[in-house]
DSSP file (Angstrom, degrees, kcal/mol; ACC not computed):
  #  RESIDUE AA STRUCTURE BP1 BP2  ACC     N-H-->O    O-->H-N    N-H-->O    O-->H-N    TCO  KAPPA ALPHA  PHI   PSI    X-CA   Y-CA   Z-CA
    1    1 A M              0   0    0      0, 0.0     5,-0.2     0, 0.0    31,-0.2   0.000 360.0 360.0 360.0  56.9 -123.0   72.8   -9.5
    2    2 A A  B >   -A    5   0A   0      3,-1.7     3,-0.9     1,-0.1    28,-0.0  -0.510 360.0-107.9 -83.6 159.7 -122.7   70.8  -12.7
    3    3 A A  T 3  S+     0   0    0      1,-0.2     3,-0.2    -2,-0.2    -1,-0.1   0.796 119.5  40.3 -59.7 -29.5 -124.3   67.3  -12.9
    4    4 A D  T 3  S+     0   0    0      1,-0.3     2,-0.3    25,-0.1    -1,-0.2   0.522 125.3  30.6 -99.4  -5.9 -120.9   65.6  -12.8
    5    5 A N  B <  S+A    2   0A   0     -3,-0.9    -3,-1.7    50,-0.1     2,-0.3  -0.787  76.2 131.1-155.5 105.8 -119.3   67.8  -10.1
    6    6 A Y        -     0   0    0     -2,-0.3    49,-2.6    -5,-0.2     2,-0.6  -0.969  60.8 -91.7-150.5 161.9 -121.2   69.5   -7.3
    7    7 A V  E     +B   54   0B   0     -2,-0.3    47,-0.3    47,-0.2     3,-0.1  -0.706  39.6 178.8 -77.4 119.4 -121.2   70.0   -3.6
    8    8 A S  E     +     0   0B   0     45,-2.5    19,-2.7    -2,-0.6     2,-0.3   0.755  60.4  12.8 -96.4 -27.7 -123.3   67.2   -2.2
    9    9 A E  E     -BC  53  26B   0     44,-1.6    44,-2.7    17,-0.2     2,-0.4  -0.998  51.2-163.2-149.5 148.1 -123.1   67.9    1.6
   10   10 A I  E     -BC  52  25B   0     15,-2.2    15,-2.8    -2,-0.3     2,-0.5  -0.990  11.9-162.5-130.5 126.3 -122.0   70.6    4.0
   11   11 A L  E     -BC  51  24B   0     40,-2.8    40,-2.6    -2,-0.4     2,-0.5  -0.920   4.2-157.2-107.4 130.7 -121.4   69.8    7.7
   12   12 A V  E     -BC  50  23B   0     11,-3.1    10,-2.5    -2,-0.5    11,-1.4  -0.941  14.1-175.6-110.6 128.3 -121.3   72.6   10.2
   13   13 A V  E     -BC  49  21B   0     36,-3.0    36,-3.2    -2,-0.5     2,-0.6  -0.968  22.0-156.1-127.9 136.9 -119.4   71.8   13.5
   14   14 A A  E >   -B   48   0B   0      6,-2.5     3,-1.8    -2,-0.4    34,-0.2  -0.940  14.1-158.3-108.3 106.8 -119.0   73.9   16.7
   15   15 A D  T 3  S+     0   0    0     32,-1.9    33,-0.1    -2,-0.6    -1,-0.1   0.628  86.2  53.8 -68.5 -13.0 -115.8   72.5   18.2
   16   16 A G  T 3  S+     0   0    0     31,-0.4    -1,-0.3    28,-0.1    32,-0.1   0.474  87.1  99.4 -97.2  -2.3 -116.6   73.8   21.7
   17   17 A N  S <  S-     0   0    0     -3,-1.8     4,-0.0     1,-0.1    25,-0.0  -0.544  77.4-128.5 -83.2 148.9 -120.0   72.2   22.0
   18   18 A P  S    S+     0   0    0      0, 0.0    -1,-0.1     0, 0.0    -3,-0.0   0.872 114.4  35.0 -61.6 -36.2 -120.5   68.9   23.9
   19   19 A N  S    S-     0   0    0      1,-0.1    -5,-0.1    -5,-0.0    -3,-0.1  -0.866  82.9-173.7-113.8  91.9 -122.3   67.7   20.7
   20   20 A P        +     0   0    0      0, 0.0    -6,-2.5     0, 0.0     2,-0.7   0.738  54.0  95.3 -68.4 -25.8 -120.3   69.4   18.0
   21   21 A G  E     +C   13   0B   0     -8,-0.2    -8,-0.2     1,-0.2     3,-0.1  -0.543  45.1 168.2 -69.8 111.0 -122.3   68.5   14.9
   22   22 A V  E     -     0   0B   0    -10,-2.5     2,-0.3    -2,-0.7    -9,-0.2   0.902  57.2 -13.9 -91.3 -48.8 -124.6   71.5   14.5
   23   23 A A  E     -C   12   0B   0    -11,-1.4   -11,-3.1    15,-0.0     2,-0.4  -0.995  46.3-154.8-156.5 150.8 -126.1   71.0   11.0
   24   24 A T  E     -C   11   0B   0     -2,-0.3     2,-0.4   -13,-0.2   -13,-0.2  -0.999  14.1-164.1-128.9 129.4 -125.8   69.0    7.8
   25   25 A F  E     -C   10   0B   0    -15,-2.8   -15,-2.2    -2,-0.4     2,-0.4  -0.927   5.1-154.0-114.1 137.4 -127.1   70.3    4.5
   26   26 A H  E     -C    9   0B   0     -2,-0.4     2,-0.3   -17,-0.2   -17,-0.2  -0.912  15.2-177.0-113.9 138.2 -127.6   68.1    1.5
   27   27 A F        -     0   0    0    -19,-2.7     7,-0.1    -2,-0.4   -21,-0.1  -0.879  12.5-168.4-131.6 160.7 -127.5   69.4   -2.1
   28   28 A S    >   -     0   0    0     -2,-0.3     3,-2.1     5,-0.1     4,-0.3  -0.866  47.5 -94.2-135.5 171.2 -128.0   68.1   -5.7
   29   29 A P  G >  S+     0   0    0      0, 0.0     3,-1.1     0, 0.0   -26,-0.1   0.800 124.2  63.9 -58.8 -25.7 -127.2   69.7   -9.0
   30   30 A M  G 3  S+     0   0    0      1,-0.2     3,-0.1   -27,-0.1   -27,-0.0   0.615  82.7  78.2 -73.8 -10.8 -130.8   71.0   -9.0
   31   31 A S  G <  S-     0   0    0     -3,-2.1     2,-1.7     1,-0.2    -1,-0.2   0.750  85.1-151.3 -68.1 -22.9 -130.1   73.1   -6.0
   32   32 A G  S <  S+     0   0    0     -3,-1.1     2,-0.3    -4,-0.3    -1,-0.2  -0.331  71.8  28.9  83.5 -56.4 -128.4   75.6   -8.2
   33   33 A K  S    S-     0   0    0     -2,-1.7     2,-1.5     2,-0.1    -5,-0.1  -0.974  75.9-126.4-134.1 148.0 -126.0   76.8   -5.4
   34   34 A A        +     0   0    0     -2,-0.3     2,-0.4    -7,-0.1    -7,-0.1  -0.687  65.6 134.5 -90.1  80.7 -124.5   75.1   -2.4
   35   35 A E        +     0   0    0     -2,-1.5     2,-0.3    -4,-0.1    -2,-0.1  -0.997  20.3 150.6-138.1 133.8 -125.8   77.7   -0.1
   36   36 A A        -     0   0    0     -2,-0.4     2,-0.3   -11,-0.0   -11,-0.0  -0.961  22.4-150.7-152.3 164.6 -127.5   77.5    3.3
   37   37 A S        +     0   0    0     -2,-0.3     2,-0.3     2,-0.0    -2,-0.0  -0.983  15.0 169.8-140.9 155.2 -127.9   79.5    6.5
   38   38 A T        -     0   0    0     -2,-0.3     2,-0.4   -15,-0.0   -15,-0.0  -0.971  28.0-125.8-154.3 163.1 -128.5   78.6   10.1
   39   39 A R        -     0   0    0     -2,-0.3     2,-0.4     2,-0.0    -2,-0.0  -0.960  25.1-167.7-116.2 137.4 -128.5   80.3   13.5
   40   40 A I        -     0   0    0     -2,-0.4     2,-0.6     2,-0.0    -2,-0.0  -0.985  14.8-144.0-128.7 132.3 -126.4   78.7   16.3
   41   41 A R        -     0   0    0     -2,-0.4     2,-0.4     2,-0.0    -2,-0.0  -0.857  23.9-173.0 -94.7 124.8 -126.5   79.5   20.0
   42   42 A L        -     0   0    0     -2,-0.6     3,-0.1     1,-0.1    -2,-0.0  -0.934  23.0-162.0-120.3 141.3 -123.0   79.3   21.6
   43   43 A A  S    S+     0   0    0     -2,-0.4     2,-0.3     1,-0.1    -1,-0.1   0.768  77.9  19.8 -89.2 -29.6 -122.1   79.6   25.3
   44   44 A T  S    S-     0   0    0     23,-0.0     2,-0.2    22,-0.0    -1,-0.1  -0.901  94.3 -80.6-137.4 163.9 -118.4   80.4   24.8
   45   45 A T        +     0   0    0     23,-0.3     2,-0.3    -2,-0.3    22,-0.2  -0.460  66.6 145.1 -62.7 132.7 -116.0   81.7   22.1
   46   46 A Q  E     - D   0  66B   0     20,-1.7    20,-2.8    -2,-0.2     2,-0.3  -0.981  49.8 -84.1-163.2 167.8 -115.2   78.8   19.7
   47   47 A N  E     - D   0  65B   0     -2,-0.3   -32,-1.9    18,-0.2     2,-0.5  -0.638  28.3-153.6 -81.8 136.8 -114.4   77.8   16.2
   48   48 A I  E     -BD  14  64B   0     16,-2.7    16,-2.1    -2,-0.3     2,-0.4  -0.968  18.7-163.9-107.0 125.1 -117.2   77.1   13.7
   49   49 A I  E     -BD  13  63B   0    -36,-3.2   -36,-3.0    -2,-0.5     2,-0.5  -0.913  10.3-162.5-117.1 134.2 -116.0   74.7   11.1
   50   50 A A  E     -BD  12  62B   0     12,-2.9    12,-1.9    -2,-0.4     2,-0.5  -0.968   4.3-169.7-115.6 131.3 -117.7   73.9    7.7
   51   51 A V  E     -BD  11  61B   0    -40,-2.6   -40,-2.8    -2,-0.5     2,-0.4  -0.984   5.7-163.4-121.0 121.8 -116.8   70.8    5.8
   52   52 A A  E     -BD  10  60B   0      8,-3.3     8,-2.4    -2,-0.5     2,-0.4  -0.887   0.9-161.1-107.6 135.1 -118.0   70.5    2.2
   53   53 A K  E     -BD   9  59B   0    -44,-2.7   -45,-2.5    -2,-0.4   -44,-1.6  -0.951   9.7-148.9-114.4 133.5 -118.1   67.2    0.3
   54   54 A T  E >   -B    7   0B   0      4,-2.5     3,-1.9    -2,-0.4   -47,-0.2  -0.521  29.8-107.7 -95.6 167.3 -118.3   67.0   -3.5
   55   55 A S  T 3  S+     0   0    0    -49,-2.6   -48,-0.1     1,-0.3    -1,-0.1   0.688 120.2  59.1 -65.4 -17.9 -119.9   64.4   -5.6
   56   56 A K  T 3  S-     0   0    0    -50,-0.2    -1,-0.3     2,-0.1   -49,-0.1   0.372 122.5-104.4 -91.5   3.5 -116.4   63.3   -6.6
   57   57 A G  S <  S+     0   0    0     -3,-1.9     2,-0.2     1,-0.3    -2,-0.1   0.598  74.4 139.8  86.3  10.9 -115.5   62.5   -3.0
   58   58 A E        -     0   0    0      2,-0.0    -4,-2.5     1,-0.0     2,-0.4  -0.576  38.6-148.3 -84.9 152.5 -113.3   65.6   -2.4
   59   59 A F  E     -D   53   0B   0     -6,-0.2     2,-0.3    -2,-0.2    -6,-0.2  -0.966  13.5-175.8-124.8 140.3 -113.5   67.5    0.9
   60   60 A F  E     -D   52   0B   0     -8,-2.4    -8,-3.3    -2,-0.4     2,-0.3  -0.980   8.8-171.7-130.7 144.6 -113.0   71.2    1.5
   61   61 A T  E     +D   51   0B   0     -2,-0.3     2,-0.3   -10,-0.2   -10,-0.2  -0.968  11.7 172.5-139.2 153.3 -113.0   72.9    4.9
   62   62 A D  E     -D   50   0B   0    -12,-1.9   -12,-2.9    -2,-0.3     2,-0.3  -0.975  11.0-161.9-151.1 155.8 -112.9   76.3    6.4
   63   63 A Q  E     -D   49   0B   0     -2,-0.3     2,-0.4   -14,-0.2   -14,-0.2  -0.974   5.2-164.3-142.1 156.9 -113.2   77.6   10.0
   64   64 A K  E     -D   48   0B   0    -16,-2.1   -16,-2.7    -2,-0.3     2,-0.6  -0.993  23.3-127.8-142.3 131.0 -114.0   80.9   11.7
   65   65 A L  E     -D   47   0B   0     -2,-0.4     2,-0.6   -18,-0.2   -18,-0.2  -0.699  25.3-157.8 -78.4 121.8 -113.5   81.9   15.3
   66   66 A V  E     -D   46   0B   0    -20,-2.8   -20,-1.7    -2,-0.6     2,-0.4  -0.912   7.4-144.2-106.1 118.8 -116.8   83.2   16.7
   67   67 A K        -     0   0    0     -2,-0.6     2,-0.5   -22,-0.2   -22,-0.1  -0.693  11.3-160.9 -86.5 128.4 -116.4   85.5   19.7
   68   68 A V        -     0   0    0     -2,-0.4   -23,-0.3     6,-0.0     2,-0.3  -0.933   7.4-168.0-110.5 129.0 -119.1   85.2   22.3
   69   69 A T    >   -     0   0    0     -2,-0.5     3,-1.9   -25,-0.1     2,-0.2  -0.860  32.7 -94.6-116.3 153.0 -119.5   88.0   24.8
   70   70 A I  G >  S+     0   0    0     -2,-0.3     3,-0.7     1,-0.3   -27,-0.0  -0.437 112.8  13.2 -64.8 130.2 -121.6   88.1   28.0
   71   71 A G  G 3  S-     0   0    0      1,-0.2    -1,-0.3    -2,-0.2     3,-0.1   0.379 116.2 -93.8  83.4  -4.4 -125.0   89.7   27.3
   72   72 A G  G <  S+     0   0    0     -3,-1.9     2,-0.3     1,-0.3    -1,-0.2   0.502  93.1 115.6  77.9   3.5 -124.5   89.4   23.6
   73   73 A C  S <  S-     0   0    0     -3,-0.7    -1,-0.3     1,-0.1    -3,-0.0  -0.803  72.8 -94.1-107.1 150.1 -123.1   92.9   23.2
   74   74 A G              0   0    0     -2,-0.3    -1,-0.1     1,-0.2    -6,-0.0  -0.049 360.0 360.0 -57.0 158.9 -119.6   93.7   22.0
   75   75 A G              0   0    0     -6,-0.0    -1,-0.2     0, 0.0    -5,-0.0   0.388 360.0 360.0 128.2 360.0 -116.8   94.3   24.5
């Protein structure tokens, strides 16, 4: 998070939702870390995708399959 190179935005997407854009977080060098948390309610198992944009216009992405079980308990 240097003044000339930092993560400026993170977009969180749930690819199985009718409206997939879940959250967008905005950062500046004064944020210290590009770190945020959120809670998402999902009806079915699906990928959660995070896309990070840097101040230099670069993009980085990662995804995680989140398993949803009936009743919220494992199994």
